[in-house]
C-alpha positions, -999 to +999 in steps of 0.1 A: -577-325-235-543-307-228-512-328-226-497-329-191-461-319-187-436-317-159-420-286-174-429-256-152-448-228-169-443-191-168-460-175-138-479-143-144-482-126-110-486-091-095-449-086-097-447-095-134-436-126-152-415-152-133-398-179-154-386-212-141-348-218-139-332-238-167-324-266-142-361-268-134-370-269-171-343-296-177-357-318-149-392-314-164-381-323-199-361-354-187-391-366-167-415-362-196-391-379-219-385-408-195-423-413-191-428-412-229-403-441-234-417-464-207-397-451-176-365-470-182-343-443-198-310-432-183-317-396-174-288-392-150-262-389-178-266-358-201-241-372-225-266-399-237-287-392-268-317-385-246-296-362-224-284-343-254-320-340-268-333-328-234-306-302-231-314-288-265-352-287-257-343-270-224-323-243-243-352-237-267-378-234-240-356-211-219-350-189-250-387-186-257-394-178-220-368-150-223-385-137-254-419-137-237-405-119-206-388-093-228-420-087-247-440-083-215-414-058-201-418-037-232-454-028-222-439-007-193-428+027-207-399+028-183-383-003-200-397-002-236-371+002-264-371+004-302-404-003-320-423-009-288-412+024-273-422+041-306-457+025-302-461+038-266-450+072-278-477+073-304-503+069-277-492+104-266-489+116-303-451+116-300-426+104-325-389+097-317-369+128-326-343+124-354-307+133-349-303+170-339-275+194-349-251+212-326-263+248-319-239+277-313-244+314-306-224+334-332-215+371-328-220+388-362-202+421-367-207+445-395-224+477-407-255+490-389-287+479-406-273+449-424-297+419-423-283+385-415-310+363-431-323+329-421-299+303-435-269+325-436-238+304-434-206+304-413-178+278-410-155+266-383-118+256-386-127+220-391-148+226-421-182+223-405-208+247-418-235+263-396-267+279-408-285+308-391-318+296-375-334+331-370-327+363-390-314+394-373-304+430-382-271+444-369-280+472-344-262+505-337-238+486-315-223+470-346-228+434-336-256+409-329-257+374-314-276+349-334-281+311-332-266+289-359-270+252-363-246+227-378-257+214-412-247+179-400-265+162-371-250+146-340-229+157-311-203+176-331-180+198-310-179+235-315-156+250-289-153+287-282-135+304-311-141+276-335-162+297-359-136+315-380-152+326-412-183+337-431-190+309-455-215+328-477-205+365-481-232+392-474-223+428-482-217+447-449-213+416-428-176+416-419-169+390-392-184+361-373-171+343-342-184+323-313-173+334-278-188+303-262-189+266-268-218+253-289-245+231-273-239+196-284-264+181-309-276+145-305-279+113-324-314+098-330-333+101-297-322+073-274-344+051-252-337+072-221-342+106-239-374+095-255-388+082-222-377+115-205-397+135-230-427+111-230-429+113-192-428+151-194-453+153-223-484+139-206-496+174-198-493+186-234-531+188-238-535+210-207-535+248-207-517+271-183-495+247-164-457+247-165-457+210-176-480+218-205-457+247-216-426+225-212-441+196-232-453+219-260-420+237-264-401+204-263-422+192-292-409+220-315-385+205-341-348+208-334-352+219-298-324+204-278-333+214-242-360+233-223-364+246-188-396+261-173-404+278-140-426+306-127-429+334-102-463+334-086-455+363-062-461+400-066-424+408-062-393+400-083-378+366-074-343+353-076-343+317-091-317+290-096-280+288-089-273+321-106-302+339-089-318+348-122-344+375-115-380+366-125-406+394-130-437+393-107-464+369-118-444+356-147-433+324-165-397+317-175-389+294-204-353+287-215-347+270-248-318+258-268-323+251-305-354+253-326-371+281-346-377+311-324-411+318-340-423+282-334-410+284-298-429+316-291-461+302-306-457+271-285-454+292-253-482+315-262-507+287-269-502+272-234-495+300-210-520+315-185-539+347-195-521+378-181-488+361-171-457+381-178-426+367-195-389+367-189-359+363-212-336+379-237-355+370-268-388+387-280-409+373-308-442+386-321-471+361-322-504+367-341-537+354-328-552+341-360-585+330-344-598+365-352-605+381-386-577+404-398-562+426-385-549+399-361-540+409-325-502+407-320-485+398-287-448+400-278-437+367-263-404+365-245-382+335-237-346+330-228-318+316-249-294+306-221-257+314-221-235+285-231-213+277-201-185+252-206-182+224-180-146+215-173-133+181-163-102+169-146-098+131-149-071+111-132-065+075-142-040+049-130-008+047-151-007+014-169+016+002-197-013-015-213-031+018-219-033+028-256-014+059-267-046+078-275-063+070-241-068+107-234-087+112-267-108+081-260-117+094-226-125+129-239-148+114-266-165+091-240-173+121-218-186+142-247-208+113-258-221+108-222-226+146-218-250+145-248-268+113-235-252+092-262-243+064-237-280+058-228-278+079-196-294+113-190-282+143-211-267+172-191-294+200-192-302+236-183-304+241-146-294+205-139-273+191-111-242+174-126-225+146-106-189+139-115-195+102-107-220+101-136-190+100-160-169+072-142-186+044-161-182+060-196-146+067-188-140+032-177-157+019-208-134+039-230-107+011-227-107-021-207-074-011-191-086+023-177-089+025-139-105+057-127-088+074-098-109+106-097-132+128-117-137+165-108-159+191-126-165+228-125-170+259-146-140+281-137-119+252-126-127+215-121-126+212-083-161+199-076-179+166-072-213+181-078-220+212-100-254+229-103-261+249-134-282+281-134-316+282-151-300+307-176-270+285-183-268+258-210-240+234-201-215+226-229-183+206-233-155+201-258-123+182-258-104+213-248-124+214-215-113+179-205-078+172-191-067+136-185-037+128-162-020+095-154-011+090-118 
């Protein structure tokens, strides 16, 4: 026979779990205690021994109620974190991505025909070393743009002009530099980033749909960002903020990071039969379902241009502000830009709101009062900025100005 109690229980209803307030729990504990000792205890004064004991029991019950409520909330993919989120991800055969390196497009200059191999190394002025992610051969023009990835993971800045030297000499390769900022890497995939990818991965088992292509490409190791769209018409179509021209009856996939061969294979496995491609990168994919010789297909996708997003931040002058407040704010914006604050990462083709960065700026130091935040590409004059589908947004400390007013 269950023991009766006056302590209210958790209520499991259609809206979730509802816990009693601690005052309701305390009243229930005091009533139970008074009944257990004959009904003559002083339960009005919490400074009595029985009052102190009841307060402790109330705190214990309240804490356990909170634990149960937190556990129940972890069943919802939108709120799951840590080990519970990992478990939900495995239902979709997803694992949390490890930390990713910053990726930068490097212009390699040298003699015609010189091969820049996979793993070739360049260095920036700060001593960071970057490895080539896809081999290339210098064409008659005398230069080729190749993607390089930092050997260290995380959102390490690589502003335009940072690459200054060839770290590992190759005969005929004379110079390396980056004309554009690198795309920031990331720390271990955050709760928000993992949920974003899980939500967009549910179509990974499908064939032919844009969500299936998106999910399959995003699952390629070291991919930082993906954008997919299509043109279902029989005429060229201008798409996105930059009016990028899509070929008739074609798909468009923009990718930052990852191995080009793996990306091309991920696209080819999921695209519709007969659909054309768009982009500035062509990779050959073999259909190994046949006996040799294997059919070979040219798969195209786009490596978007790195476009720096510039910030103008105004904060209220205050004698209590630290001397390095500008550097703290710059780092806070860079961290938020890469999704390191738990918010959404800034992505290809995304709409960027300047207000998104107010909270991270404020959190940089307790004495910071934000007056205004403006953003832009040529100049920071906007409250809202829309990136093109062929543009990968980047940021570095040099793109962020902080003024006291």
